[in-house]
Wavefront OBJ file of the C-alpha trace (Angstrom):
o trace
v 56.084 31.891 -4.185
v 54.328 32.053 -7.637
v 54.282 28.987 -10.489
v 54.928 30.224 -14.127
v 53.999 28.416 -17.120
v 55.490 28.799 -20.389
v 56.629 28.255 -23.958
v 60.164 28.542 -25.259
v 62.371 27.705 -28.075
v 64.948 25.015 -27.327
v 68.334 25.088 -30.197
v 65.966 28.231 -31.873
v 63.741 25.666 -33.114
v 61.972 23.192 -31.041
v 58.852 24.642 -29.078
v 59.303 23.474 -25.251
v 56.700 23.799 -22.525
v 56.930 23.682 -18.800
v 56.549 25.265 -15.263
v 59.163 27.046 -13.252
v 58.884 28.629 -9.838
v 60.163 32.595 -9.204
v 59.071 35.305 -7.256
v 58.040 37.217 -10.345
v 57.863 37.654 -14.121
v 61.435 38.590 -14.768
v 62.959 36.405 -12.196
v 60.978 33.583 -14.028
v 62.406 34.852 -17.644
v 66.083 34.469 -16.431
v 65.286 31.147 -14.803
v 64.278 30.005 -18.503
v 67.086 31.355 -19.884
v 69.489 29.884 -17.575
v 67.980 26.197 -18.697
v 69.410 27.255 -22.377
v 65.867 28.122 -23.476
v 64.405 31.732 -24.908
v 60.909 32.344 -23.721
v 58.334 33.254 -26.015
v 55.597 32.938 -23.748
v 55.066 33.403 -19.715
v 51.939 33.232 -17.778
v 51.655 32.718 -13.627
v 50.105 29.229 -13.565
v 46.676 29.591 -11.532
v 44.816 26.250 -10.744
v 41.726 25.778 -8.607
v 43.616 25.618 -5.814
v 45.921 28.575 -6.217
v 43.059 31.194 -7.290
v 44.579 33.975 -5.821
v 44.682 36.616 -8.221
v 40.672 37.576 -8.629
v 38.703 37.806 -11.635
v 40.063 40.303 -14.569
v 39.061 39.988 -18.050
v 40.945 41.504 -21.106
v 40.923 45.025 -21.340
v 40.689 46.823 -25.088
v 43.168 49.113 -26.290
v 41.016 52.075 -25.384
v 40.295 50.993 -21.812
v 44.170 50.785 -21.362
v 44.843 54.197 -22.668
v 41.673 55.252 -20.168
v 43.480 53.508 -17.617
v 47.089 54.438 -17.901
v 46.112 58.297 -18.709
v 43.993 58.556 -15.204
v 46.644 56.679 -13.296
v 49.258 58.788 -14.717
v 47.548 62.135 -14.280
v 47.294 61.394 -10.632
v 50.784 60.039 -9.921
v 52.283 63.203 -11.169
v 50.120 65.167 -8.710
v 51.525 63.347 -6.318
v 49.150 60.875 -4.969
v 50.147 57.497 -3.927
v 49.545 54.343 -5.958
v 46.971 53.326 -3.402
v 45.264 56.061 -3.356
v 45.490 56.680 -6.718
v 43.790 53.496 -7.324
v 40.807 53.981 -4.801
v 40.048 57.279 -6.371
v 39.809 55.092 -9.749
v 37.962 52.577 -8.126
v 34.736 54.893 -7.299
v 35.490 57.564 -9.793
v 36.570 55.739 -13.047
v 33.580 56.180 -15.929
v 34.219 52.671 -17.115
v 32.794 50.005 -15.099
v 35.278 47.194 -15.660
v 37.980 50.170 -14.541
v 36.433 50.246 -11.447
v 36.779 46.799 -10.797
v 40.284 46.530 -11.892
v 41.259 49.177 -9.790
v 39.620 47.811 -6.851
v 41.411 44.319 -7.559
v 45.121 45.957 -7.723
v 44.554 48.380 -4.656
v 43.646 45.039 -2.538
v 46.710 43.092 -3.441
v 48.821 45.993 -3.168
v 47.464 46.986 0.157
v 48.527 43.060 0.863
v 52.100 44.088 0.473
v 52.984 43.298 -3.456
v 54.225 45.833 -5.742
v 52.045 47.488 -8.364
v 54.729 45.726 -11.009
v 54.331 42.144 -9.400
v 50.629 42.830 -8.899
v 49.942 43.476 -12.814
v 52.510 40.565 -13.345
v 49.382 38.230 -12.455
v 47.404 39.658 -15.259
v 49.489 38.789 -18.670
v 46.328 38.391 -20.220
v 44.877 41.327 -18.850
v 47.662 44.256 -19.234
v 50.041 41.747 -22.018
v 53.878 41.403 -21.232
v 54.947 45.008 -22.761
v 52.974 46.626 -20.367
v 54.168 44.826 -17.287
v 57.673 44.891 -18.862
v 57.907 48.993 -19.038
v 55.898 49.121 -15.672
v 58.452 47.140 -13.952
v 61.140 48.973 -15.731
v 59.827 52.238 -14.568
v 59.467 51.193 -11.112
v 62.741 49.722 -10.404
v 64.281 52.839 -12.065
v 61.997 55.356 -10.011
v 60.276 56.740 -13.058
v 57.208 55.592 -12.926
v 55.113 58.729 -14.280
v 57.559 58.783 -17.066
v 56.984 55.748 -18.016
v 53.345 55.293 -17.913
v 53.481 58.282 -20.522
v 55.624 56.099 -22.777
v 53.213 53.410 -22.253
v 50.276 55.963 -22.833
v 51.888 56.980 -26.176
v 52.800 53.717 -27.280
v 49.205 52.259 -27.254
v 47.997 55.033 -28.639
v 50.373 54.710 -31.530
v 49.114 51.021 -31.669
v 45.249 52.091 -31.736
v 45.870 55.042 -34.097
v 48.081 52.313 -36.691
v 45.213 49.540 -35.987
v 42.463 52.122 -36.962
v 44.555 53.229 -40.192
v 45.183 49.658 -41.598
v 41.173 48.707 -40.506
v 40.196 51.796 -42.190
v 42.947 50.619 -45.484
v 40.494 47.622 -45.922
v 37.221 48.530 -45.172
v 37.029 50.172 -48.724
v 37.487 46.269 -50.505
v 35.320 44.578 -47.751
v 32.381 46.812 -48.387
v 32.922 46.525 -52.513
v 33.362 42.672 -52.068
v 29.830 42.311 -50.202
v 28.185 44.958 -52.532
v 29.632 42.690 -55.435
v 28.044 39.678 -53.668
v 24.654 40.950 -53.641
v 24.473 42.476 -57.299
v 25.704 38.729 -58.492
v 22.713 37.289 -56.311
v 20.299 40.305 -57.481
v 21.299 39.140 -61.195
v 20.934 35.239 -60.867
v 17.498 35.728 -59.239
v 16.142 38.625 -61.048
v 17.603 39.369 -64.290
v 18.668 36.171 -66.179
v 15.269 34.727 -65.268
v 13.976 37.754 -67.843
v 16.190 36.635 -70.486
v 15.022 33.180 -70.258
v 11.638 34.595 -70.830
v 12.454 36.418 -73.841
v 14.738 33.532 -75.230
v 11.830 31.044 -74.801
v 9.380 33.319 -76.789
v 12.095 33.557 -79.871
v 12.531 29.895 -79.749
v 16.101 30.309 -79.302
v 18.974 28.194 -77.531
v 20.456 30.241 -74.692
v 24.126 30.611 -74.571
v 25.646 27.713 -72.095
v 27.216 30.192 -69.403
v 23.904 32.120 -69.686
v 22.142 28.881 -69.530
v 24.044 27.808 -66.452
v 23.327 31.210 -64.368
v 19.364 30.817 -65.016
v 19.943 26.975 -63.591
v 21.870 28.621 -60.753
v 19.249 31.737 -60.100
v 16.402 28.460 -60.016
v 18.402 26.547 -57.498
v 18.489 29.617 -55.467
v 15.156 30.498 -55.474
v 13.764 26.994 -54.282
v 16.818 26.446 -51.811
v 17.947 29.917 -50.735
v 18.805 28.770 -47.443
v 21.739 27.784 -48.808
v 23.184 31.509 -49.274
v 23.446 32.120 -45.247
v 24.432 28.431 -44.468
v 27.441 29.138 -47.103
v 28.128 32.518 -45.794
v 28.417 31.041 -42.310
v 30.611 28.338 -43.114
v 32.899 30.410 -45.203
v 33.335 32.378 -42.089
v 33.791 29.682 -39.859
v 36.293 27.998 -42.019
v 38.038 31.338 -42.173
v 38.133 31.726 -38.374
v 39.742 27.951 -38.366
v 42.042 28.770 -41.058
v 43.351 32.132 -38.713
v 43.586 29.967 -35.244
v 44.801 26.760 -36.591
v 48.463 26.885 -35.934
v 50.168 25.085 -39.201
v 47.445 26.432 -41.909
v 48.046 30.440 -40.137
v 51.896 29.722 -40.772
v 51.182 28.651 -44.308
v 49.095 31.678 -44.788
v 51.325 34.163 -43.162
v 54.080 32.677 -45.413
v 52.171 33.233 -48.351
v 50.839 36.800 -47.673
v 54.342 38.105 -47.594
v 54.865 37.280 -51.285
v 51.622 39.423 -52.672
v 52.485 42.747 -53.745
v 51.153 45.682 -51.830
v 49.932 43.632 -49.231
v 53.097 42.679 -48.318
v 54.188 45.863 -47.787
v 51.295 47.167 -45.698
v 52.107 43.552 -43.493
v 55.841 44.172 -42.906
v 55.852 47.809 -42.250
v 52.577 48.064 -39.642
v 54.269 44.811 -37.993
v 57.888 46.830 -37.966
v 56.157 49.929 -36.698
v 54.720 47.769 -33.794
v 58.256 46.253 -33.385
v 60.094 49.226 -33.285
v 57.664 51.357 -31.235
v 57.982 48.814 -28.465
v 61.727 48.848 -28.999
v 62.423 52.235 -28.795
v 59.764 52.872 -25.740
v 61.485 49.780 -23.802
v 65.184 50.635 -24.507
v 64.396 54.277 -22.984
v 63.078 52.782 -20.046
v 66.336 50.690 -19.128
v 65.343 47.501 -20.131
v 68.195 45.177 -21.602
v 68.326 44.977 -25.333
v 67.500 41.190 -25.504
v 64.533 41.961 -23.636
v 63.548 44.663 -25.513
v 63.548 42.398 -28.594
v 61.131 39.959 -26.922
v 58.509 42.618 -26.122
v 58.705 43.877 -29.576
v 58.415 40.271 -31.173
v 55.507 40.025 -28.623
v 53.549 42.686 -31.237
v 54.194 40.903 -34.439
v 51.326 39.186 -35.654
v 53.070 37.601 -38.491
v 54.673 34.246 -37.771
v 56.812 34.003 -40.384
v 58.681 37.235 -39.142
v 58.126 35.860 -35.743
v 60.041 32.875 -36.286
v 62.477 34.801 -38.231
v 63.251 37.705 -35.753
v 63.356 34.780 -32.683
v 66.125 33.313 -34.253
v 67.902 36.481 -34.338
v 67.292 37.537 -30.861
v 69.409 33.563 -29.994
v 72.134 35.288 -32.071
v 71.624 38.260 -29.857
v 72.268 36.040 -26.561
v 75.007 34.529 -28.493
v 77.041 38.025 -28.497
v 76.142 38.997 -32.033
v 75.737 42.841 -32.594
v 71.777 43.562 -33.263
v 72.014 44.799 -36.382
v 74.224 41.685 -37.710
v 71.633 39.268 -36.148
v 68.393 41.238 -37.749
v 70.089 41.609 -41.435
v 70.690 37.658 -40.675
v 66.764 37.569 -41.018
v 66.693 39.024 -44.553
v 63.304 40.860 -44.213
v 64.478 43.832 -42.229
v 64.283 47.098 -44.179
v 68.117 48.092 -45.011
v 67.166 51.543 -43.689
v 66.007 49.951 -40.680
v 69.268 47.979 -40.232
v 71.465 50.983 -41.007
v 70.129 53.113 -38.858
v 70.577 50.612 -35.780
v 74.401 49.724 -36.989
v 74.877 53.669 -36.457
v 72.947 53.806 -33.043
v 75.551 50.578 -32.039
v 78.916 51.842 -33.595
v 77.988 55.625 -31.963
v 76.549 54.560 -28.246
v 73.264 56.469 -29.599
v 71.199 53.266 -29.985
v 68.255 54.723 -28.307
v 68.161 57.921 -30.363
v 68.152 55.804 -33.762
v 65.704 53.208 -32.650
v 63.012 56.337 -32.690
v 64.478 57.513 -35.726
v 63.696 54.325 -36.811
v 59.854 54.395 -35.496
v 59.789 58.005 -37.605
v 61.023 56.458 -40.824
v 58.410 53.310 -40.162
v 55.729 55.931 -39.944
v 56.583 57.864 -42.934
v 57.039 54.422 -45.036
v 54.171 53.054 -43.854
v 51.809 55.791 -44.495
v 53.229 55.985 -48.105
v 52.302 52.209 -48.347
v 48.818 52.754 -47.041
v 48.289 55.763 -49.529
v 49.315 53.127 -52.217
v 47.113 50.527 -51.347
v 44.208 52.926 -50.787
v 45.071 54.405 -54.411
v 45.409 51.102 -56.273
v 42.057 49.020 -54.215
v 39.850 50.901 -56.518
v 41.224 50.155 -59.962
v 41.657 46.598 -58.852
v 38.500 45.795 -57.473
v 36.807 47.078 -60.258
l 1 2 3 4 5 6 7 8 9 10 11 12 13 14 15 16 17 18 19 20 21 22 23 24 25 26 27 28 29 30 31 32 33 34 35 36 37 38 39 40 41 42 43 44 45 46 47 48 49 50 51 52 53 54 55 56 57 58 59 60 61 62 63 64 65 66 67 68 69 70 71 72 73 74 75 76 77 78 79 80 81 82 83 84 85 86 87 88 89 90 91 92 93 94 95 96 97 98 99 100 101 102 103 104 105 106 107 108 109 110 111 112 113 114 115 116 117 118 119 120 121 122 123 124 125 126 127 128 129 130 131 132 133 134 135 136 137 138 139 140 141 142 143 144 145 146 147 148 149 150 151 152 153 154 155 156 157 158 159 160 161 162 163 164 165 166 167 168 169 170 171 172 173 174 175 176 177 178 179 180 181 182 183 184 185 186 187 188 189 190 191 192 193 194 195 196 197 198 199 200 201 202 203 204 205 206 207 208 209 210 211 212 213 214 215 216 217 218 219 220 221 222 223 224 225 226 227 228 229 230 231 232 233 234 235 236 237 238 239 240 241 242 243 244 245 246 247 248 249 250 251 252 253 254 255 256 257 258 259 260 261 262 263 264 265 266 267 268 269 270 271 272 273 274 275 276 277 278 279 280 281 282 283 284 285 286 287 288 289 290 291 292 293 294 295 296 297 298 299 300 301 302 303 304 305 306 307 308 309 310 311 312 313 314 315 316 317 318 319 320 321 322 323 324 325 326 327 328 329 330 331 332 333 334 335 336 337 338 339 340 341 342 343 344 345 346 347 348 349 350 351 352 353 354 355 356 357 358 359 360 361 362 363 364 365 366 367 368 369 370 371 372 373 374 375
C-alpha cells in the first residue's frame, strides 16, 4: 500500500508534517482529516527502495491540454483507456506525452485504475487534475470529466496569457527607461561637462553627481551586469522564501489597481475549479480544497483555508467565506442564493461568469492606467 507524505493545518494555524499509509490519494486525505487535521499538500512518498512510479517530469499547461484533448477524443470514440494510451504512445506529437502515455499504460495494465495511476504523479498532473479524474471514474462520466478538465485548463491558460500580456508593457517600459538612463549617464552628461569646463562655470550638484556616476560606470562597466544578476537573484529569493513572500503578498493586496488584478485573477481560477469539481460530484469541502490549490497569493490562501475549517465544522460555505472579509460581496450573494435554493452548481457557474467579466474590466483599466503611470 502506498505511503503518502503530507502537510496539514492543526487548529487552523499550526503547520504539521507526517506520513500516512492509504490505498489512494482520497483515502489518504480522509485518514488525515480523521486525525483532526486539514490537509494542504499530499504527495506519494518515494524513496530509493520504493521507486515504482517511473520517471515523469512536469507538464506545461499546453502539454496537459494536448494530453487531455487527445485522450478525450479517443475515449469518446469507444476506445478503451489502455488502447488509447498505446495509440498516444506511438502517435503523439510531443515526445513527453509519448513517454508519459507509455508509463501510464504499463501501470494500468499491471492492475491500477486510471485515477490511482495519475495519483502517483501529483507533481506532474496536480491535485485538481487527479481529483477530477477520480470523481469522473467513480461516476462513470470519464469522457465528460475530461472535457471539463480541458475547458478548465484552457481557461487557466487564457487567464495566464491575459495577465502576462497586461504586465508585458510596463516591463518593456522599465527596461527601456533603464537603457535610456545608462545612455544619459555614459554619453549625454559628459558632453555637458566639456561645455561647462570651457565656460569655466561650476556644474549644478545634481549634474555633477550624474557625471561622476557616468565616469564610474565607464571604468567599472562590469558592475552593470553584476547588479542586474544580483537584483534578479534577490527577487527570486524573495519570491521563494516563504516569510518574505507572505509579507509581499500581504502588501500587494493594498496596492490600488494591482490588488484588484491579483484578487480577481485568483478568484477566477478558484471559482472555476469549484464549479467544475462540484459538477463532477466532488463534496463541497474537497471542492474548496481543490480551489485553494490554485491560489497564488499566500494571504488569500491562508484566509480561505480558515474558511474550509469552518465549513468542516458545519458552517455554510457563504457564511464561512464571508468571515474572511476578502471575498467579493456579489460572489457571496450568489453562493448564498445557490445554497438556499439548492442550485449551488448553477450559481457557481454564474459566479465564474461574473468574475470573468469583472477581470476583463480590471485588466482593461490596468492597461489604460499603465501608460500615464509609467510616463
